[in-house]
N, CA, C and O atoms as a GROMACS GRO file, in nm:
protein
  372
    1MET      N    1   5.256  -1.969   1.019
    1MET     CA    2   5.343  -2.078   0.991
    1MET      C    3   5.442  -2.034   0.883
    1MET      O    4   5.410  -1.949   0.800
    2GLU      N    5   5.560  -2.090   0.886
    2GLU     CA    6   5.665  -2.057   0.789
    2GLU      C    7   5.692  -2.178   0.700
    2GLU      O    8   5.679  -2.293   0.742
    3ASN      N    9   5.730  -2.148   0.575
    3ASN     CA   10   5.767  -2.257   0.485
    3ASN      C   11   5.916  -2.288   0.500
    3ASN      O   12   5.981  -2.238   0.592
    4ILE      N   13   5.970  -2.370   0.411
    4ILE     CA   14   6.110  -2.411   0.420
    4ILE      C   15   6.205  -2.293   0.406
    4ILE      O   16   6.313  -2.292   0.466
    5ASN      N   17   6.166  -2.192   0.327
    5ASN     CA   18   6.251  -2.075   0.304
    5ASN      C   19   6.241  -1.971   0.416
    5ASN      O   20   6.311  -1.870   0.412
    6GLY      N   21   6.156  -1.994   0.515
    6GLY     CA   22   6.142  -1.901   0.626
    6GLY      C   23   6.044  -1.788   0.600
    6GLY      O   24   6.042  -1.690   0.674
    7GLU      N   25   5.962  -1.799   0.494
    7GLU     CA   26   5.863  -1.696   0.461
    7GLU      C   27   5.731  -1.728   0.529
    7GLU      O   28   5.694  -1.845   0.542
    8LEU      N   29   5.660  -1.624   0.573
    8LEU     CA   30   5.528  -1.644   0.634
    8LEU      C   31   5.429  -1.686   0.526
    8LEU      O   32   5.422  -1.623   0.421
    9VAL      N   33   5.353  -1.790   0.552
    9VAL     CA   34   5.256  -1.839   0.455
    9VAL      C   35   5.114  -1.832   0.509
    9VAL      O   36   5.020  -1.866   0.437
   10ASP      N   37   5.094  -1.789   0.632
   10ASP     CA   38   4.960  -1.777   0.689
   10ASP      C   39   4.895  -1.650   0.638
   10ASP      O   40   4.962  -1.549   0.616
   11LEU      N   41   4.763  -1.655   0.621
   11LEU     CA   42   4.690  -1.536   0.579
   11LEU      C   43   4.668  -1.441   0.695
   11LEU      O   44   4.657  -1.320   0.675
   12TYR      N   45   4.662  -1.494   0.815
   12TYR     CA   46   4.634  -1.411   0.932
   12TYR      C   47   4.729  -1.449   1.044
   12TYR      O   48   4.736  -1.566   1.083
   13VAL      N   49   4.801  -1.353   1.096
   13VAL     CA   50   4.889  -1.375   1.210
   13VAL      C   51   4.828  -1.300   1.327
   13VAL      O   52   4.825  -1.176   1.326
   14PRO      N   53   4.778  -1.370   1.430
   14PRO     CA   54   4.711  -1.301   1.540
   14PRO      C   55   4.808  -1.217   1.623
   14PRO      O   56   4.926  -1.250   1.636
   15ARG      N   57   4.754  -1.109   1.678
   15ARG     CA   58   4.834  -1.023   1.767
   15ARG      C   59   4.809  -1.065   1.910
   15ARG      O   60   4.710  -1.131   1.941
   16LYS      N   61   4.900  -1.027   1.998
   16LYS     CA   62   4.888  -1.057   2.140
   16LYS      C   63   4.875  -0.926   2.215
   16LYS      O   64   4.952  -0.833   2.192
   17CYS      N   65   4.778  -0.918   2.306
   17CYS     CA   66   4.756  -0.797   2.385
   17CYS      C   67   4.877  -0.773   2.475
   17CYS      O   68   4.921  -0.864   2.545
   18ALA      N   69   4.931  -0.653   2.471
   18ALA     CA   70   5.048  -0.621   2.551
   18ALA      C   71   5.014  -0.610   2.700
   18ALA      O   72   5.102  -0.626   2.784
   19ALA      N   73   4.887  -0.583   2.732
   19ALA     CA   74   4.848  -0.567   2.871
   19ALA      C   75   4.819  -0.701   2.939
   19ALA      O   76   4.856  -0.722   3.054
   20THR      N   77   4.752  -0.792   2.867
   20THR     CA   78   4.710  -0.918   2.929
   20THR      C   79   4.788  -1.039   2.879
   20THR      O   80   4.792  -1.141   2.948
   21GLY      N   81   4.848  -1.030   2.762
   21GLY     CA   82   4.918  -1.144   2.705
   21GLY      C   83   4.827  -1.238   2.629
   21GLY      O   84   4.874  -1.339   2.577
   22ARG      N   85   4.698  -1.208   2.622
   22ARG     CA   86   4.603  -1.292   2.550
   22ARG      C   87   4.606  -1.260   2.401
   22ARG      O   88   4.641  -1.149   2.361
   23LEU      N   89   4.568  -1.359   2.320
   23LEU     CA   90   4.560  -1.336   2.176
   23LEU      C   91   4.440  -1.246   2.145
   23LEU      O   92   4.334  -1.259   2.207
   24ILE      N   93   4.459  -1.156   2.050
   24ILE     CA   94   4.350  -1.069   2.005
   24ILE      C   95   4.287  -1.138   1.885
   24ILE      O   96   4.352  -1.161   1.784
   25GLU      N   97   4.159  -1.171   1.898
   25GLU     CA   98   4.090  -1.242   1.791
   25GLU      C   99   4.066  -1.152   1.671
   25GLU      O  100   4.071  -1.030   1.682
   26ALA      N  101   4.041  -1.215   1.557
   26ALA     CA  102   4.017  -1.139   1.434
   26ALA      C  103   3.888  -1.058   1.443
   26ALA      O  104   3.876  -0.954   1.379
   27LYS      N  105   3.792  -1.105   1.522
   27LYS     CA  106   3.663  -1.035   1.532
   27LYS      C  107   3.659  -0.934   1.645
   27LYS      O  108   3.553  -0.877   1.673
   28ASP      N  109   3.771  -0.909   1.710
   28ASP     CA  110   3.777  -0.808   1.816
   28ASP      C  111   3.797  -0.671   1.749
   28ASP      O  112   3.909  -0.623   1.734
   29HIS      N  113   3.684  -0.610   1.710
   29HIS     CA  114   3.690  -0.484   1.638
   29HIS      C  115   3.714  -0.365   1.730
   29HIS      O  116   3.731  -0.253   1.681
   30ALA      N  117   3.715  -0.385   1.859
   30ALA     CA  118   3.742  -0.276   1.954
   30ALA      C  119   3.891  -0.267   1.989
   30ALA      O  120   3.932  -0.174   2.058
   31SER      N  121   3.970  -0.361   1.941
   31SER     CA  122   4.113  -0.359   1.973
   31SER      C  123   4.184  -0.253   1.890
   31SER      O  124   4.139  -0.216   1.781
   32VAL      N  125   4.295  -0.204   1.944
   32VAL     CA  126   4.375  -0.103   1.875
   32VAL      C  127   4.522  -0.144   1.881
   32VAL      O  128   4.562  -0.223   1.966
   33GLN      N  129   4.599  -0.089   1.790
   33GLN     CA  130   4.743  -0.104   1.794
   33GLN      C  131   4.802   0.035   1.783
   33GLN      O  132   4.787   0.102   1.681
   34ILE      N  133   4.868   0.080   1.887
   34ILE     CA  134   4.921   0.215   1.895
   34ILE      C  135   5.070   0.211   1.864
   34ILE      O  136   5.144   0.131   1.921
   35ALA      N  137   5.113   0.299   1.774
   35ALA     CA  138   5.254   0.309   1.739
   35ALA      C  139   5.313   0.427   1.814
   35ALA      O  140   5.278   0.542   1.789
   36VAL      N  141   5.404   0.399   1.907
   36VAL     CA  142   5.470   0.502   1.988
   36VAL      C  143   5.606   0.529   1.924
   36VAL      O  144   5.685   0.437   1.903
   37ALA      N  145   5.632   0.656   1.893
   37ALA     CA  146   5.758   0.692   1.828
   37ALA      C  147   5.875   0.672   1.924
   37ALA      O  148   5.867   0.708   2.041
   38ASP      N  149   5.984   0.616   1.872
   38ASP     CA  150   6.107   0.603   1.950
   38ASP      C  151   6.183   0.735   1.945
   38ASP      O  152   6.187   0.801   1.841
   39VAL      N  153   6.243   0.772   2.056
   39VAL     CA  154   6.318   0.898   2.062
   39VAL      C  155   6.460   0.870   2.110
   39VAL      O  156   6.487   0.768   2.174
   40ASP      N  157   6.551   0.962   2.077
   40ASP     CA  158   6.689   0.948   2.123
   40ASP      C  159   6.704   1.012   2.261
   40ASP      O  160   6.604   1.055   2.320
   41GLU      N  161   6.826   1.017   2.313
   41GLU     CA  162   6.847   1.069   2.448
   41GLU      C  163   6.816   1.218   2.460
   41GLU      O  164   6.799   1.268   2.571
   42ASN      N  165   6.808   1.290   2.347
   42ASN     CA  166   6.775   1.432   2.350
   42ASN      C  167   6.626   1.457   2.336
   42ASN      O  168   6.582   1.572   2.339
   43GLY      N  169   6.547   1.353   2.320
   43GLY     CA  170   6.403   1.367   2.308
   43GLY      C  171   6.356   1.390   2.165
   43GLY      O  172   6.240   1.423   2.144
   44LYS      N  173   6.443   1.373   2.067
   44LYS     CA  174   6.407   1.391   1.926
   44LYS      C  175   6.362   1.257   1.869
   44LYS      O  176   6.417   1.152   1.902
   45ILE      N  177   6.262   1.263   1.783
   45ILE     CA  178   6.208   1.142   1.722
   45ILE      C  179   6.310   1.081   1.627
   45ILE      O  180   6.374   1.151   1.549
   46ILE      N  181   6.324   0.948   1.636
   46ILE     CA  182   6.409   0.875   1.544
   46ILE      C  183   6.321   0.838   1.424
   46ILE      O  184   6.227   0.761   1.440
   47PRO      N  185   6.350   0.892   1.305
   47PRO     CA  186   6.264   0.866   1.188
   47PRO      C  187   6.255   0.718   1.155
   47PRO      O  188   6.356   0.647   1.150
   48GLY      N  189   6.132   0.672   1.133
   48GLY     CA  190   6.109   0.534   1.093
   48GLY      C  191   6.115   0.432   1.204
   48GLY      O  192   6.100   0.312   1.177
   49LYS      N  193   6.134   0.473   1.329
   49LYS     CA  194   6.142   0.379   1.440
   49LYS      C  195   6.021   0.399   1.531
   49LYS      O  196   6.002   0.507   1.587
   50THR      N  197   5.941   0.296   1.546
   50THR     CA  198   5.826   0.300   1.636
   50THR      C  199   5.818   0.170   1.715
   50THR      O  200   5.874   0.068   1.675
   51THR      N  201   5.749   0.177   1.827
   51THR     CA  202   5.718   0.060   1.907
   51THR      C  203   5.568   0.040   1.901
   51THR      O  204   5.493   0.128   1.943
   52ASN      N  205   5.523  -0.075   1.850
   52ASN     CA  206   5.380  -0.103   1.839
   52ASN      C  207   5.330  -0.170   1.965
   52ASN      O  208   5.389  -0.266   2.014
   53ILE      N  209   5.218  -0.117   2.017
   53ILE     CA  210   5.159  -0.171   2.139
   53ILE      C  211   5.014  -0.208   2.110
   53ILE      O  212   4.929  -0.118   2.101
   54PRO      N  213   4.982  -0.338   2.096
   54PRO     CA  214   4.843  -0.378   2.074
   54PRO      C  215   4.767  -0.388   2.207
   54PRO      O  216   4.818  -0.442   2.305
   55ILE      N  217   4.646  -0.334   2.208
   55ILE     CA  218   4.559  -0.336   2.326
   55ILE      C  219   4.428  -0.402   2.285
   55ILE      O  220   4.366  -0.362   2.186
   56ALA      N  221   4.384  -0.503   2.361
   56ALA     CA  222   4.260  -0.574   2.332
   56ALA      C  223   4.138  -0.489   2.363
   56ALA      O  224   4.144  -0.397   2.444
   57GLY      N  225   4.028  -0.521   2.297
   57GLY     CA  226   3.904  -0.448   2.318
   57GLY      C  227   3.850  -0.464   2.460
   57GLY      O  228   3.785  -0.373   2.511
   58SER      N  229   3.876  -0.578   2.523
   58SER     CA  230   3.827  -0.598   2.660
   58SER      C  231   3.893  -0.502   2.758
   58SER      O  232   3.829  -0.456   2.852
   59ILE      N  233   4.021  -0.472   2.737
   59ILE     CA  234   4.092  -0.377   2.823
   59ILE      C  235   4.035  -0.237   2.801
   59ILE      O  236   4.017  -0.162   2.896
   60ARG      N  237   4.008  -0.203   2.675
   60ARG     CA  238   3.950  -0.073   2.644
   60ARG      C  239   3.810  -0.061   2.704
   60ARG      O  240   3.772   0.045   2.753
   61HIS      N  241   3.733  -0.171   2.699
   61HIS     CA  242   3.597  -0.170   2.753
   61HIS      C  243   3.598  -0.147   2.904
   61HIS      O  244   3.506  -0.084   2.957
   62GLN      N  245   3.698  -0.198   2.974
   62GLN     CA  246   3.708  -0.180   3.119
   62GLN      C  247   3.761  -0.043   3.157
   62GLN      O  248   3.758  -0.006   3.275
   63GLY      N  249   3.808   0.034   3.059
   63GLY     CA  250   3.864   0.166   3.087
   63GLY      C  251   4.005   0.161   3.141
   63GLY      O  252   4.050   0.255   3.206
   64GLU      N  253   4.076   0.052   3.114
   64GLU     CA  254   4.211   0.032   3.167
   64GLU      C  255   4.320   0.054   3.062
   64GLU      O  256   4.437   0.031   3.091
   65SER      N  257   4.283   0.097   2.942
   65SER     CA  258   4.383   0.107   2.836
   65SER      C  259   4.485   0.217   2.863
   65SER      O  260   4.603   0.200   2.832
   66ASP      N  261   4.443   0.329   2.921
   66ASP     CA  262   4.538   0.437   2.951
   66ASP      C  263   4.640   0.393   3.054
   66ASP      O  264   4.760   0.414   3.037
   67ASP      N  265   4.593   0.331   3.162
   67ASP     CA  266   4.683   0.283   3.266
   67ASP      C  267   4.776   0.174   3.212
   67ASP      O  268   4.895   0.172   3.243
   68SER      N  269   4.721   0.085   3.132
   68SER     CA  270   4.802  -0.023   3.074
   68SER      C  271   4.907   0.032   2.979
   68SER      O  272   5.021  -0.014   2.979
   69LEU      N  273   4.869   0.131   2.899
   69LEU     CA  274   4.964   0.191   2.805
   69LEU      C  275   5.078   0.259   2.879
   69LEU      O  276   5.194   0.247   2.839
   70ASN      N  277   5.046   0.332   2.986
   70ASN     CA  278   5.152   0.396   3.067
   70ASN      C  279   5.245   0.292   3.129
   70ASN      O  280   5.366   0.309   3.127
   71ARG      N  281   5.188   0.184   3.183
   71ARG     CA  282   5.268   0.079   3.246
   71ARG      C  283   5.358   0.009   3.145
   71ARG      O  284   5.476  -0.016   3.172
   72ILE      N  285   5.304  -0.021   3.028
   72ILE     CA  286   5.381  -0.090   2.924
   72ILE      C  287   5.495  -0.001   2.875
   72ILE      O  288   5.607  -0.049   2.855
   73CYS      N  289   5.466   0.127   2.855
   73CYS     CA  290   5.571   0.220   2.809
   73CYS      C  291   5.680   0.236   2.914
   73CYS      O  292   5.797   0.249   2.880
   74GLN      N  293   5.643   0.236   3.043
   74GLN     CA  294   5.744   0.244   3.149
   74GLN      C  295   5.831   0.120   3.148
   74GLN      O  296   5.953   0.130   3.164
   75GLU      N  297   5.771   0.002   3.128
   75GLU     CA  298   5.848  -0.122   3.125
   75GLU      C  299   5.944  -0.126   3.006
   75GLU      O  300   6.055  -0.177   3.018
   76LYS      N  301   5.900  -0.073   2.892
   76LYS     CA  302   5.985  -0.075   2.772
   76LYS      C  303   6.084   0.040   2.769
   76LYS      O  304   6.172   0.042   2.683
   77GLY      N  305   6.071   0.134   2.861
   77GLY     CA  306   6.163   0.246   2.866
   77GLY      C  307   6.132   0.357   2.768
   77GLY      O  308   6.218   0.441   2.741
   78THR      N  309   6.011   0.359   2.713
   78THR     CA  310   5.974   0.464   2.618
   78THR      C  311   5.892   0.574   2.683
   78THR      O  312   5.846   0.666   2.614
   79TYR      N  313   5.872   0.566   2.812
   79TYR     CA  314   5.787   0.662   2.882
   79TYR      C  315   5.873   0.745   2.976
   79TYR      O  316   5.951   0.692   3.055
   80ILE      N  317   5.859   0.875   2.966
   80ILE     CA  318   5.926   0.967   3.058
   80ILE      C  319   5.818   1.037   3.138
   80ILE      O  320   5.724   1.092   3.080
   81LYS      N  321   5.831   1.036   3.268
   81LYS     CA  322   5.729   1.096   3.352
   81LYS      C  323   5.723   1.247   3.323
   81LYS      O  324   5.824   1.317   3.330
   82VAL      N  325   5.604   1.293   3.292
   82VAL     CA  326   5.582   1.434   3.258
   82VAL      C  327   5.518   1.502   3.378
   82VAL      O  328   5.420   1.453   3.434
   83GLN      N  329   5.574   1.615   3.416
   83GLN     CA  330   5.517   1.690   3.528
   83GLN      C  331   5.396   1.767   3.479
   83GLN      O  332   5.391   1.812   3.365
   84ARG      N  333   5.300   1.781   3.566
   84ARG     CA  334   5.181   1.858   3.531
   84ARG      C  335   5.214   2.005   3.525
   84ARG      O  336   5.290   2.057   3.607
   85ILE      N  337   5.156   2.071   3.427
   85ILE     CA  338   5.173   2.215   3.413
   85ILE      C  339   5.056   2.281   3.483
   85ILE      O  340   4.940   2.243   3.462
   86LYS      N  341   5.085   2.380   3.565
   86LYS     CA  342   4.979   2.450   3.635
   86LYS      C  343   4.890   2.521   3.535
   86LYS      O  344   4.937   2.573   3.434
   87SER      N  345   4.763   2.522   3.564
   87SER     CA  346   4.666   2.586   3.475
   87SER      C  347   4.689   2.736   3.472
   87SER      O  348   4.721   2.798   3.573
   88LEU      N  349   4.671   2.794   3.354
   88LEU     CA  350   4.687   2.938   3.338
   88LEU      C  351   4.560   3.013   3.376
   88LEU      O  352   4.560   3.136   3.384
   89GLN      N  353   4.453   2.941   3.398
   89GLN     CA  354   4.326   3.005   3.433
   89GLN      C  355   4.327   3.045   3.580
   89GLN      O  356   4.397   2.986   3.662
   90ALA      N  357   4.247   3.147   3.608
   90ALA     CA  358   4.233   3.192   3.747
   90ALA      C  359   4.156   3.087   3.825
   90ALA      O  360   4.066   3.024   3.770
   91PRO      N  361   4.189   3.066   3.952
   91PRO     CA  362   4.116   2.967   4.033
   91PRO      C  363   3.970   3.007   4.050
   91PRO      O  364   3.936   3.125   4.058
   92VAL      N  365   3.885   2.907   4.056
   92VAL     CA  366   3.742   2.929   4.074
   92VAL      C  367   3.715   2.948   4.222
   92VAL      O  368   3.755   2.866   4.304
   93PRO      N  369   3.646   3.059   4.259
   93PRO     CA  370   3.619   3.083   4.402
   93PRO      C  371   3.516   2.989   4.459
   93PRO      O  372   3.484   2.997   4.577
   0.00000   0.00000   0.00000
């Protein structure tokens, strides 16, 4: 909640899961908030600029956090598809 001057006066401001849109409760100790660095068109990090992505513990428990993080980054335009690098090891017969 904000006061007349527009300052936050609440002790706790809940976060919202970026994958599900649900509120992350204060007792959800499995939740994480990942800060993804913003980059310019040349792929260099912009100092001091990050995009925060909160993920609820229920998504992590289901094993869907990696897929959700990739999808969210693609939607926000912070994800560039990376090609797989062939392994340098010899193939196993």
